[in-house]
Each structure stands twice: as C-alpha cells, then as structure tokens.
N, C-alpha and C positions, 0 to 999 in steps of 0.2 A: 590597492589590492594586496591581501595578505600572501606572503610567500610561504610555502611549506613543501615538505617532501611529497613527491608524487603519490597520491593515494587512489584507491579504487572506491568510487562512490556509487551505490545502487539506490535509485529513487523509485519507490513503488507507490503509485497514486491512482485514485479513481477519477481524477480530473486534471486537465492540463490544457491551457490555451496553446494553439487554436482548436484543439480537437473536441474537448468537452469543457464547458464553463458552468459549473454548478454553484460555485461561491467565488469570493474574491481571491481565494487561495490559488485558483487556476492561473492567475497572472504571475504570481511569484514562482509558481511551479514551472512556468515558461522561462523565467530569468535565471533560476538557480543553476540548472545544468549547464547553461551557457557560461555562467560566471566560473563554475568549477572547471570547465574545460579550458577556459582562458587562463586559469591559474596553473595549468599543466597537469591536471588530474585525468584519470580515466573515468568516464561516466557511462552508466547504462540506465535507461528508464524503461519501466514496464507498467502497463496499464491495461484495463479491460478494453476490448474492441466492441463497444456498444454499437448497436445497429444503426444509430443515427449519426455515426461518424462517417463522413463521405469518403469512401475509399478512392474514388477517382480523383476528387479534388485534392486530397492529401497524398495521393500517389502511394498508397499502401500496396505491398505485394507480399506473398507468402514466402517464408524462409523454410524451405523444405527440409533442410538438414536439422532444424530444431523441432519441426512438427513430428507428430507420431507418438507423443506421450499420451497415455490414457490415465485419466484421473477418476478414481472410484468414489462415487457418492451414493450412499444408500444401496451398496452392493451392485451398483450399475456402473459400467465403464463409459466414460465420456471422452471422446477424442479431443485433444488439445491442438489447436492450430495456431501457429505463431506467424504474425505478419509484422512488417517493419515499414517505417517511413522516416525520411530525413526531417528533423525539426527545422522549420524555416529560420534563416538567419544564423545557422550554426552547422558545423560539420559534426553532426550528432544524430544517431539513430534512436528512434523510439520504437520499442517492441510492444505489440498489441496481442493480448491473449484472446483467442476467439473460440467459440463453439456454437454450432447451429442451434442447439436446444436452449442455450442460455443467453446468447447475445445477438441473435439474428433480428429480433423484434426492433422496430424503429422507435425505441423509447429507452429511458435509462432505468428508473425504478418503478414507475407507475404507468397504468394504462390510460386510455383517453378519458376515462371518468375520474382520473386521479386516485384510483385505488392501487395500493402497492401490490406488485406481483407476488403470488403465493410462493414462488420459488426463489425469492431473494436470498434466503439463507443458503440454499443449494448453490446459487450463483456466487455468493461470497466465499464459501468453502472451496469451490472449484477454482476461483481466482487465486486465493491465498496459497493453496496447495500447488496449483499449476505454476504459480510464479516461482516458488522455491525449487520445484523440479526443473523448471526452465533454467534457472541460474546454475543448478548442478550440471545440467547438460552443457551449458557454456563452459564449465570447468574454470570458472572465473571467480576468485575468492574476494569478495568485497571487504574493505576496511570499515566502511560505514554503510548501514542500511537505513534509509530514511523512509518511513511509512506515513502516508498522508491519506486520511479519509477513513470513514467507519468500515469500508470494505476491506481495509488492510489491517484491522485491529487484531486479528487472530495471528498474524505473522510473528510478532514478538514472542507470543506463547509457543507457537510451533518451533521457533528457533531455540527456545529454552527446554524443549521436551523432545519431540520426535526427531529433530535435526541437530540435537546438541552434540553428537559425536561425529557429525559429518565434517570432513576436513575442509570442504569449501567454506563452511561458516564458522570454523573453530575460532577465528580471531576477529570476527565481525562484532562491532558495536551497533546497537539498534537505537535510533532516534525516532521517537513517535511524536507526531504533531497532533496536539489536542485542541481542536476548534469546533465551532458549531457547524457540523455537517450532518443534517438530520437523516437518521436511518429510519426505517419503518417503525411505527409505534411499538411494535414487537414482532420479531422474526418468528418463524414457524414454531409450533409447539415441540417439534422434534429437533429443534436447533441444537440442544445440549448433546444429543446423540450424533448428529451430523458432524459437529466440529471435532469429535473424537476420532482422529485419523490414525491413531496408533495407541498401543497399550501404555505408552509413556505418559499419556494424558489421563490424569486421575480425576476423581470427582472434585478434589480440591482445586485443580486447575480450572475445571469447568464452572465452579461456583461463581467466578468473577463475571462470566458471560451469560449464565443460564437464562436470565430474564429476556435476553435478546433485544432489549430497548437501547436507546441511544446512550444513556448514562452508563449502562453495563458495558457496552462495547468500548466506550472511551476509558472507563476505569480498568477494564481488562487489558487494553493496549498499554495503558500507563503502568500497570503492575509489572509487566514483563519486559518493558523497555529499559535500556540502560540510561537514557537521557531523554528530555522532553523539550519540545517547542510548544509554547502555550499561548493562546489568544484568550486570556483570562476573563476579560470583560464580557465575552460572548457565552460563557459556560453557566450551566445551572449550579446552584449552591452545592449540591451533592458532589458533583465532579470537581468543583473548585477546592472543596475541603479535602478530597482524596488526593488531588495533585499536590497540594501543600504538604500533606502528611508524608508523602513518599520521601522527601528530602533528596531527590535525585537531581543531578545537574539540570538546570532548567533555564531556557531562554524565553522570557516573556516578550511578546511583540504582537503588533497588529499586522495581520497577514495582508490586509488591504493596502497598507503603507509599508510593507516589508522591505527591509534593507538586506540585500543579499550578502553584503560584506559582514554584517552582524552574524548571519547564519554561518558564513565561512569560518569566522573566528571561533564560533561556538563549536563547530565540528572539529576544528583543530584542537580545541581544549579537550573534547570528548575522546579523540583518538590518541591523545598524549597523557 
C-alpha cells in the first residue's frame, strides 16, 4: 500500500456497489474509497439517490443540516435533500443526493418500456450542480475530485468556470474516468441551455457537450479534467482519438479487473 501525506479525496459517481450496479465500474468504486481510507486519507463519496436504492436495507437517513439547498433548473427551484449511509465493511459514509421530482421513480435512466426519461438532462444538471453546492456546504476542500459516469461529466467544466474562484475548490485536481457507460442516445434539445448555470460558461465551453450524446459527454469531461483514468478498449474511435490527443496524465486500466493500488499511485502522481 502506497504511503502518502494525508489527502482529501472526493469521489462523485453515478454507480457504486452495493447501491447501484450499472457496469463493472461499480465494483472498483466500492473498493477505492476503502483503500484510500486505509491509507490514512479523508474520503467523501457522493452519488444520486435513485429510487430503486432500498433506503431501509441500506439504512439511509436524511442529513438535515446539509439539506435545504435549492438548485435552479430552467428557472424553477428544486429542493436538494441529502441522505447518508455507511458503506458496508468500512467506517465511511456515502452521501446521496435526492429530489422527489428527479429521483423518486423506481428506475435509473429508462422506463419499463426501456425508453429514456425525457428529463435525464435536467437530472444530470441537478446532480452536478447539487453535488458541488453540497461540498461547498461541507466547507471541505478536496485535493482530488474523482468523477465517474456520464452523469458527472459536467463537473470538471463547472469547476473550471462557475466555481473557479471558489476557495473550496481552488486547489482541487480533477480526475475523470472515461469508460463505456451509455448515456441516452441524445439528451434533451435544450441541454445546451440547461447546462449553462452561470455567465462564466460560454458557447465555447458548451460546444463540447452540445450534442448531448455519449461521445460528447465523455469528450467534454475529458477536456476539462486535469487527469484521466481510461478503459480504452471499451471506447468508440472518436473518444479514443480525443483522449490520446489531450496528452493529459492518463492511467489506462480495465475497470472490471481494476487494481486500487494502481489508482492510488496515479492519484499520488496527480496531486504532486
């Protein structure tokens, strides 16, 4: 196990075993925070509270002191509720972002007919903005922010624009994991306008994401991240070419067979 100075590591993910298992990445997402915790670091994990996460089984409860933030989407206020549970096998809390309009339904991204929900773009922006506002409310400045899943792909861009002068994020390095996690074929037609949460976000920033398809989201997350974890053999050619072109610090690995020690060493490199 690599030894390093105690760091604050924030993991933002759309999936994590045992709560939601969408791809093989959910397994390594379960092991990573435990590993970092055992290495003497401070860890916080945030994810959406999808309606099919069993609150009773996983012993979720609301954190009243953190709830009460309102997130504006399309000029409407949506209350953000924060719930928490202890990760099995670790003295570690996982925070869940909830909202009745976006996450009460007993499904993740599609209905019973396998049609994508029309508001997936709203849900994505709500989660990304709500996550960063929650971390601000923590008053907890992370050294590394690890974003996993297409639902998190706006966060690197938000950190480089809207939140660039926020002291909580001033020294944070962003690692984005690029892997095959299928987003809707295309998010809503108004996605470009929805993601623009402040005047700091220009048409040039939006250009990377505007198509709202899987490749655009992965490329957008890649563009604004400081470093990348890449499962290269699962990506389409367009994304592969873009990732290689960036020349950013990159760890290539299979998430299904992921080695948490490799990730730990990579984070150490990025932080130093």
